C-alpha positions in Angstrom: 88.9 6.9 150.9 89.7 8.4 147.5 86.8 10.8 147.7 87.9 11.9 151.2 91.4 12.6 149.9 90.1 14.6 147.0 87.9 16.7 149.4 90.8 17.4 151.7 92.9 18.4 148.7 90.1 20.7 147.5 90.0 22.3 151.0 93.8 22.9 150.9 93.4 24.6 147.5 90.5 26.9 148.5 92.0 27.7 151.9 95.3 28.8 150.3 93.8 30.8 147.5 91.2 32.5 149.7 93.9 33.4 152.3 96.1 34.8 149.6 93.3 36.9 148.2 92.5 38.3 151.6 96.2 39.1 152.3 97.4 40.4 148.9 94.3 41.6 147.1 91.7 42.8 149.6 92.8 46.3 150.9 91.0 46.0 154.2 91.5 44.4 157.6 90.2 40.9 157.9 88.3 40.2 161.1 88.4 36.4 160.9 91.1 35.2 163.3 91.4 31.6 162.2 93.5 32.1 159.0 96.6 30.6 157.6 98.3 34.0 157.6 97.3 34.7 161.3 98.5 31.3 162.5 101.7 31.5 160.4 102.7 35.0 161.7 101.8 34.1 165.2 104.1 31.1 165.2 106.9 32.6 163.1 107.0 36.0 164.9 106.8 34.2 168.3 109.9 32.2 167.4 111.9 35.1 166.1 110.9 37.3 169.1 112.0 34.5 171.5 115.4 34.3 169.8 115.9 38.1 169.4 115.2 38.9 173.0 117.9 36.4 174.1 120.6 37.9 171.9 122.9 40.1 174.0 124.6 41.7 171.0 122.5 44.6 169.8 123.7 44.4 166.2 122.9 40.7 166.0 119.4 41.3 167.4 118.9 44.1 164.8 120.0 41.8 162.0 117.6 39.0 163.1 114.7 41.4 163.4 115.5 43.1 160.1 115.6 39.8 158.3 112.2 38.7 159.7 109.9 40.9 157.7 111.1 40.2 154.1 111.7 36.5 154.9 108.2 36.2 156.4 106.6 37.5 153.2 108.6 35.1 151.0 107.9 32.1 153.3 104.2 32.8 153.4 104.1 32.8 149.6 106.0 29.5 149.6 103.4 28.1 152.1 100.5 29.1 149.9 102.1 27.6 146.8 103.0 24.4 148.6 99.4 24.0 149.9 98.0 24.5 146.4 100.4 22.0 144.8 99.8 19.4 147.5 96.0 20.0 147.2 95.9 19.4 143.5 98.1 16.3 143.9 95.6 15.0 146.4 92.7 15.7 144.0 94.5 13.8 141.2 95.1 10.9 143.6 91.7 10.9 145.2 89.8 10.9 141.9 92.1 8.3 140.4 93.0 10.5 137.4 95.0 8.4 134.9 98.3 9.7 133.7 100.7 8.7 130.9 102.3 5.3 131.5 101.1 1.8 132.1 101.1 2.1 135.9 99.2 4.7 138.0 101.8 7.2 139.3 102.8 7.3 142.9 101.9 10.3 145.1 105.4 11.7 144.8 105.0 11.6 141.0 101.6 13.3 141.3 103.3 16.0 143.4 105.8 16.5 140.6 103.0 16.6 138.0 101.1 19.1 140.1 104.2 21.3 140.7 105.2 21.6 137.0 101.5 22.3 136.1 101.1 25.0 138.8 104.3 26.8 137.8 103.3 26.4 134.1 106.5 24.6 133.2 104.8 21.7 131.5 107.6 19.3 130.5 105.0 16.8 129.2 106.8 13.8 130.7 103.8 13.0 132.9 100.4 14.3 131.9 96.7 13.4 132.6 95.0 11.4 129.9 91.3 11.7 130.8 89.0 14.6 130.1 88.5 15.3 133.8 92.3 15.2 134.3 92.7 17.7 131.5 90.1 20.0 133.1 91.8 19.9 136.5 95.2 20.5 134.9 93.9 23.6 133.1 92.4 24.8 136.4 95.7 24.3 138.2 97.7 26.1 135.5 95.2 29.0 135.6 95.6 29.1 139.4 99.4 29.1 139.2 99.4 31.8 136.5 97.1 34.1 138.5 98.9 33.4 141.8 102.3 34.3 140.4 100.9 37.4 138.7 99.4 38.6 142.0 102.6 37.9 143.9 104.7 39.8 141.3 102.4 42.8 141.6 102.3 42.6 145.4 106.0 42.8 146.2 106.6 46.2 144.5 103.5 47.7 146.2 104.8 46.5 149.6 108.3 47.9 149.1 107.0 51.1 147.6 105.1 51.7 150.8 108.2 50.9 152.9 110.3 53.3 150.8 107.9 56.2 151.2 107.8 55.6 155.0 111.6 55.6 155.2 111.9 58.8 153.2 109.7 60.6 155.8 111.8 59.2 158.6 115.1 60.4 157.0 113.7 63.8 156.3 113.0 64.2 160.0 116.7 63.6 160.7 117.8 67.2 160.3 114.7 68.6 162.0 114.5 66.5 165.1 117.8 64.6 165.3 118.8 61.1 164.1 117.1 59.7 167.2 114.2 62.2 167.1 112.7 63.8 170.2 109.9 66.3 170.7 112.4 68.6 172.6 114.9 68.6 169.7 112.1 69.1 167.1 110.8 72.2 168.8 114.2 73.5 169.9 115.6 73.5 166.3 112.6 75.3 165.0 112.6 77.8 167.9 116.2 78.7 167.4 115.6 79.4 163.7 112.2 81.1 164.4 110.9 78.7 161.8 107.3 78.2 163.0 105.8 78.1 159.5 108.3 75.4 158.6 107.1 73.4 161.7 103.5 73.7 160.5 104.5 72.3 157.1 106.4 69.5 158.8 103.4 68.5 161.0 101.2 68.7 157.9 103.5 66.3 156.1 103.4 63.9 159.1 99.6 64.1 159.1 99.7 62.7 155.6 102.4 60.2 156.5 100.4 58.9 159.5 97.3 58.6 157.2 99.4 56.7 154.7 100.8 54.4 157.4 97.3 53.7 158.7 96.0 52.8 155.3 99.0 50.6 154.4 99.2 48.9 157.8 95.5 48.0 157.7 96.0 46.4 154.3 99.4 44.9 155.0 100.1 44.7 158.8 103.5 43.1 158.1 104.7 46.6 157.2 104.7 47.4 160.9 107.6 44.9 161.4 109.8 46.3 158.6 112.7 48.0 160.2 114.7 51.1 159.1 118.1 50.8 157.6 119.7 52.8 160.5 119.7 51.1 163.8 118.7 54.1 165.9 115.7 55.0 163.7 112.3 53.5 163.4 108.9 54.6 162.2 107.5 54.2 165.7 110.2 56.3 167.3 109.7 59.1 164.7 105.9 59.0 165.0 106.1 59.1 168.8 108.4 62.1 168.7 106.0 63.9 166.4 103.0 63.0 168.6 104.9 64.2 171.7 105.6 67.5 169.9 101.9 67.8 168.9 100.8 67.2 172.5 103.2 69.8 173.9 102.2 72.4 171.2 98.4 71.7 171.5 98.4 72.0 175.3 101.3 74.3 176.1 101.9 76.8 173.3 101.8 80.4 174.4 99.4 82.7 172.4 102.3 85.1 172.1 103.7 82.9 169.3 102.8 84.7 166.0 101.6 81.4 164.4 100.0 80.1 167.5 96.5 79.4 166.1 97.7 77.8 162.9 100.4 75.7 164.7 97.9 74.5 167.3 95.4 73.6 164.7 97.9 71.6 162.7 99.2 69.9 165.8 95.7 68.8 166.7 95.1 67.4 163.3 98.4 65.5 163.1 97.9 64.2 166.7 94.4 62.9 165.8 95.4 60.8 162.8 98.6 59.6 164.6 96.6 58.4 167.6 94.1 56.7 165.1 97.1 54.9 163.6 98.5 53.5 166.9 95.1 52.5 168.3 94.1 50.7 165.1 97.5 49.0 164.7 97.4 47.8 168.4 94.0 46.3 167.7 95.2 44.6 164.4 98.2 43.1 166.1 96.2 42.0 169.2 98.3 44.2 171.5 96.5 45.2 174.7 97.6 48.6 176.2 98.3 49.0 179.9 96.9 52.5 180.9 98.4 52.4 184.4 102.0 52.2 183.5 104.3 55.1 184.4 104.7 57.7 181.7 108.0 58.4 179.8 108.1 61.9 181.4 107.6 63.0 185.0 106.2 66.4 186.2 109.8 67.4 187.2 111.2 66.4 183.8 108.3 68.3 182.1 109.1 71.4 184.1 112.8 71.2 183.3 112.1 70.7 179.6 109.7 73.6 179.4 112.3 75.9 181.1 115.0 74.9 178.7 112.7 75.5 175.7 111.6 78.9 177.0 115.3 79.9 177.5 115.9 79.1 173.8 113.0 81.3 172.7 110.2 78.7 172.3 106.9 80.2 173.4 106.0 77.3 175.7 103.8 78.0 178.8 105.2 77.3 182.3 104.4 73.9 183.7 101.7 75.1 186.2 99.6 76.6 183.5 99.0 73.5 181.4 100.4 70.5 183.2 97.0 68.7 183.7 96.0 69.0 180.1 99.5 68.0 178.9 99.6 64.8 180.9 95.9 64.0 180.0 96.8 64.2 176.4 99.9 62.0 176.7 97.8 59.3 178.4 95.6 59.2 175.3 98.3 57.6 173.1 101.3 56.5 175.2 99.8 53.1 176.5 99.3 52.1 172.8 102.7 53.3 171.8 104.5 51.4 174.6 102.4 48.2 173.9 103.4 48.3 170.2 107.0 49.0 171.1 107.1 45.9 173.3 105.3 43.7 170.8 107.4 44.5 167.7 110.6 45.3 169.6 111.0 48.9 168.5 112.4 51.7 170.7 110.2 54.7 171.2 111.6 58.2 171.6 112.4 59.9 174.8 111.2 63.4 175.5 114.7 64.9 175.8 117.9 63.5 174.1 119.8 61.5 176.7 123.1 63.0 175.5 124.5 65.2 172.8 124.7 63.0 169.7 125.8 63.8 166.2 123.2 63.4 163.5 123.7 60.6 161.0 124.7 63.1 158.3 127.5 64.5 160.5 129.4 61.2 160.7 130.9 58.6 158.4 132.0 55.0 158.6 135.6 56.1 158.4 135.7 58.5 161.3 133.4 59.5 164.1 134.2 63.2 164.5 132.2 66.2 163.5 133.5 67.6 160.2 130.5 69.9 159.6 
């Protein structure tokens, strides 16, 4: 019985350490589905999603969903540490390791001894007395020291990636609106005749999409981190940029002086952005539904093009490029909608539903335009 207990404890230790290494250290996607992390996030996110979808108050829902990501990371680290501490306690108990005192300690006391050894506190009130016990204690202390070091290094990396992502979203605010849309992005650049600036913006988002892809493959939990502003999200911003790329690539008039460069950059940004949403849908086990209605109808597309042309944007009439336009949208929209429903993030519309002030134009004290 003791040998079985020690073996189970050893399995706990190895499983927790290996899962932690795969999650925190290995910068790649892990194909194996039966993992502590996979099971944990499946259960935890399922419970949070169940609660959030039943909250009628939008702010309360946003608070619950915003708290999920950081709490899930902390909770996962606690689970790993708990499994390791319990595992070593089981090894001590199963192997009958003698400790200081006349009576063999209870399992609760072994848990205490394992905990202070793992966290390298070492009060010395209960210590192993045999050579084997000393060896196991040294191994546990080394495990705890390495584990805490990896965790301390992991948290800043995670939040650094989050901060870079949020900076790109905020920079899009003045170019495409606080709730960005493809129409608003193209309209603002058309009115200013700022096509070179639009090329630069799309180039920045090509890099941003590549960075998001690399980070989300390594740390999929980043996809659940929400923006500080309720109306903004990485998925909404990315969708608006992809929509703009689709419209530019299929419908930009050659009369635009920067047509070739703009179309080339739009194609490049679109390619890496679609790569991102497809891979992330696979990582999160989200299945797209290709037959769902699109976010824009042919009538809405014609109206949008007409409005843009009236503002000076060199966009072709609907009849000249509609087939290619809608074929391009179908390449990414099913994945975007599937991700939106899975992680409960809104995606952008094509045209703003109403005239709204940007976030920089309002304050918490008054809601009128002072700019």
